[in-house]
C-alpha positions in Angstrom: -4.3 -27.0 -81.3 -6.7 -26.1 -84.2 -9.7 -28.2 -84.8 -11.2 -28.3 -88.3 -14.6 -29.7 -89.1 -15.7 -30.6 -92.7 -19.4 -31.1 -92.9 -20.3 -32.9 -96.0 -23.7 -34.1 -97.4 -23.2 -37.6 -96.3 -20.1 -37.5 -94.0 -18.4 -35.1 -91.4 -14.6 -35.3 -90.9 -12.9 -33.7 -88.0 -9.2 -33.3 -87.7 -6.8 -31.6 -85.4 -3.7 -29.7 -86.4 -0.4 -29.1 -84.2 1.5 -25.7 -84.4 3.4 -27.1 -87.4 0.3 -27.7 -89.4 0.3 -31.2 -89.2 -2.8 -33.5 -88.5 -2.6 -35.2 -85.3 -5.9 -36.9 -85.0 -9.0 -37.5 -87.2 -12.3 -39.0 -87.1 -15.3 -39.4 -89.4 -19.1 -39.9 -88.7 -22.2 -39.8 -90.9 -23.7 -36.4 -90.9 -27.1 -36.5 -89.6 -29.5 -34.5 -91.7 -31.7 -33.3 -88.8 -30.1 -30.1 -87.5 -30.6 -30.9 -83.6 -29.0 -34.4 -84.2 -26.1 -33.1 -86.0 -25.4 -30.4 -83.2 -25.8 -33.2 -80.6 -23.5 -35.7 -82.5 -20.8 -33.1 -83.3 -20.7 -31.8 -79.7 -20.3 -35.3 -78.4 -17.6 -36.2 -80.8 -15.7 -33.0 -80.3 -16.0 -33.2 -76.5 -14.8 -37.0 -76.6 -11.7 -36.3 -78.7 -10.7 -32.6 -77.5 -12.7 -31.8 -74.3 -9.6 -32.2 -72.0 -7.2 -30.4 -74.5 -6.3 -26.7 -75.0 -7.9 -25.8 -78.5 -6.9 -22.4 -79.9 -9.6 -22.3 -82.6 -12.2 -24.1 -84.3 -13.1 -23.9 -87.9 -16.4 -25.4 -89.3 -17.0 -25.8 -93.0 -20.4 -26.2 -94.3 -21.7 -26.9 -97.9 -23.8 -23.8 -98.5 -24.2 -19.9 -98.1 -23.0 -18.9 -94.6 -23.5 -15.4 -93.1 -22.5 -14.4 -89.5 -22.5 -18.0 -88.5 -25.9 -19.0 -89.9 -26.3 -21.5 -92.6 -28.5 -19.4 -94.8 -28.9 -22.2 -97.3 -27.2 -25.7 -97.5 -29.0 -27.5 -100.5 -27.8 -31.0 -100.0 -28.4 -31.0 -96.4 -31.8 -29.3 -96.8 -30.9 -26.7 -94.1 -31.9 -23.1 -94.1 -31.4 -20.3 -91.7 -29.7 -22.8 -89.4 -27.8 -20.7 -86.6 -25.0 -23.2 -86.2 -22.8 -20.5 -84.4 -25.3 -20.0 -81.7 -26.0 -23.7 -81.4 -22.3 -24.5 -80.9 -21.5 -21.4 -78.7 -19.1 -22.3 -75.7 -17.9 -25.5 -77.2 -14.5 -26.7 -76.3 -14.0 -24.2 -73.5 -15.4 -21.3 -75.6 -12.5 -21.5 -78.3 -13.0 -19.0 -81.1 -15.4 -20.7 -83.7 -15.1 -19.7 -87.3 -17.8 -20.9 -89.8 -17.2 -20.7 -93.6 -18.2 -22.3 -96.9 -16.4 -25.4 -97.7 -15.6 -24.6 -101.4 -14.1 -21.3 -100.1 -12.0 -23.1 -97.6 -11.0 -25.7 -100.3 -9.9 -22.8 -102.6 -7.9 -21.2 -99.9 -5.7 -24.2 -99.2 -5.4 -25.1 -102.9 -4.2 -21.5 -103.6 -1.7 -21.4 -100.7 -0.2 -24.6 -101.9 0.5 -23.2 -105.3 4.2 -22.2 -106.0 3.3 -18.6 -106.5 0.1 -17.1 -105.1 -1.8 -15.5 -108.0 -3.9 -12.3 -107.7 -7.1 -14.0 -108.3 -7.8 -17.9 -108.4 -11.1 -19.5 -108.9 -11.6 -22.9 -107.2 -14.4 -25.0 -108.5 -15.5 -28.3 -106.9 -17.3 -30.6 -109.4 -18.7 -33.4 -107.5 -22.4 -34.1 -106.3 -23.1 -30.5 -107.2 -20.9 -27.5 -108.5 -19.3 -25.3 -105.6 -16.8 -22.4 -106.0 -14.4 -20.4 -104.0 -13.0 -17.0 -105.1 -9.5 -16.3 -103.7 -7.7 -13.0 -103.9 -4.0 -12.5 -103.0 -4.2 -15.9 -101.1 -7.3 -14.8 -99.0 -11.1 -15.7 -99.3 -12.7 -12.7 -101.1 -15.1 -11.6 -98.5 -17.3 -9.6 -100.9 -17.9 -12.7 -103.2 -17.7 -15.5 -100.4 -21.4 -16.2 -100.9 -20.9 -16.7 -104.7 -22.4 -19.8 -106.2 -21.0 -20.4 -109.6 -22.8 -23.7 -109.7 -26.0 -21.8 -109.9 -24.9 -19.7 -112.8 -27.7 -19.6 -115.5 -26.4 -20.6 -118.9 -27.9 -22.0 -122.0 -27.5 -25.9 -122.6 -29.5 -28.1 -124.8 -31.8 -25.4 -125.9 -32.7 -24.3 -122.3 -31.5 -21.9 -119.7 -30.5 -23.9 -116.8 -28.3 -23.9 -113.8 -24.7 -25.0 -114.6 -24.8 -27.7 -111.9 -28.0 -29.2 -113.2 -26.2 -30.6 -116.4 -22.4 -30.7 -115.5 -22.2 -32.0 -111.9 -21.3 -35.6 -110.8 -24.8 -36.2 -110.1 -25.8 -35.0 -113.7 -23.2 -37.0 -115.4 -24.3 -40.2 -113.6 -27.8 -39.4 -114.4 -26.9 -38.8 -118.2 -24.4 -41.7 -118.8 -25.4 -44.1 -116.3 -21.8 -44.2 -114.9 -19.6 -42.5 -112.3 -16.7 -40.6 -113.7 -14.3 -43.4 -112.3 -15.8 -45.8 -114.9 -16.0 -43.6 -117.9 -13.2 -44.3 -120.4 -14.7 -43.2 -123.5 -12.9 -40.2 -125.3 -16.1 -39.1 -126.9 -18.0 -39.2 -123.5 -15.1 -37.2 -121.9 -15.4 -34.6 -124.8 -19.1 -34.3 -123.9 -18.5 -33.8 -120.4 -15.8 -31.3 -121.2 -18.4 -29.2 -123.2 -20.9 -29.5 -120.3 -18.2 -28.1 -117.8 -17.1 -25.5 -120.3 -20.6 -23.6 -120.3 -20.3 -22.4 -116.7 -16.7 -21.3 -117.3 -17.5 -19.4 -120.4 -20.0 -17.4 -118.3 -17.9 -16.9 -115.3 -14.4 -16.2 -116.6 -15.2 -13.1 -118.6 -16.6 -11.5 -115.0 -13.8 -12.7 -112.8 -10.9 -13.1 -115.3 -9.0 -15.4 -112.8 -5.3 -16.2 -113.3 -6.0 -19.9 -112.6 -8.7 -22.1 -112.2 -8.4 -25.1 -109.8 -10.7 -28.0 -110.3 -11.5 -30.4 -107.3 -14.1 -32.7 -106.3 -14.8 -36.1 -107.6 -14.7 -34.9 -111.3 -11.4 -33.1 -110.5 -9.8 -36.3 -109.6 -9.9 -37.5 -113.1 -8.6 -34.3 -114.6 -6.1 -35.9 -116.8 -9.1 -37.4 -118.8 -10.6 -34.1 -119.8 -8.4 -31.0 -118.9 -6.5 -30.6 -122.0 -9.8 -30.9 -124.1 -11.6 -28.4 -121.6 -8.8 -25.8 -122.0 -8.9 -26.0 -125.8 -12.6 -25.4 -125.8 -12.1 -22.3 -123.5 -9.4 -20.9 -125.8 -11.6 -21.5 -128.8 -14.8 -20.0 -127.4 -13.8 -17.2 -125.1 -13.6 -13.6 -126.7 -10.3 -12.9 -128.2 -9.4 -10.3 -125.7 -10.2 -12.4 -122.6 -7.5 -14.9 -122.1 -8.1 -18.5 -121.1 -6.9 -19.1 -117.5 -4.5 -21.8 -116.6 -6.5 -25.1 -115.5 -5.0 -27.5 -112.9 -6.6 -30.2 -110.7 -6.6 -29.8 -107.0 -3.7 -31.3 -105.2 -5.4 -32.6 -102.3 -9.2 -33.1 -103.4 -10.3 -35.2 -100.4 -8.4 -33.1 -97.8 -8.6 -29.5 -99.3 -11.4 -28.4 -97.0 -9.7 -29.6 -93.8 -6.5 -27.9 -94.7 -8.3 -24.9 -95.7 -10.0 -24.8 -92.1 -6.2 -24.8 -90.8 -5.2 -21.7 -92.9 -8.4 -20.0 -92.1 -7.9 -20.4 -88.4 -4.1 -19.3 -88.7 -5.1 -16.1 -90.5 -7.9 -15.4 -88.0 -5.9 -15.8 -85.0 -3.1 -13.6 -86.4 -5.6 -10.7 -86.9 -6.9 -10.9 -83.4 
């Protein structure tokens, strides 16, 4: 059995997978912002659900920069230098514990679900903030796993700003007074497309991905802006740099959990 944990800014989702990659059990609880309380609640829930079962691996997804089991920086949770690996050492009978960035894991699963795995795919989640995962040949790129595309510095409205400060779901609500689900104006979606394009125009010439997968709450409404966004990229990128294919995430709400599963399978195969 593989246990996957998706820690979000507001809620934490736990799911278990059988040997065929099917979810057999899941549960949710509000994510405690306090680090000690988070470990306490998570430990209790894991022990209650899986304490008497054989667990082959645990994969924990966190929304931030992760290095050697340490949450170096998780902005939405206000965590820094939090040694999660040490705090959870020995959990569930000492099953192998792997800790990874949530956008990396979401990108891993969404890439693996493509009909053909590309040489390089870029997963971008546009929700409260903007996160990114760089996947090469179907695996998380280790050298770039700490990348934060949402923190790219680009010009917008006459100022150099972080991409997510004006193009994230939070920024869209602050600007237009509506959530994406409630926006129907083509003019507004054109403006949102322009905002989103600015970060891609900075990132694409560097990475030159074969495909960009857009997830998160804004990714859910891809049909409202996807075509416009692609046209903007075609028009604005240098002539010798092709605009990559743009697609929406197939499983925007479950991408991280499935990414945990794929990551565990790969890790266990390498042991």
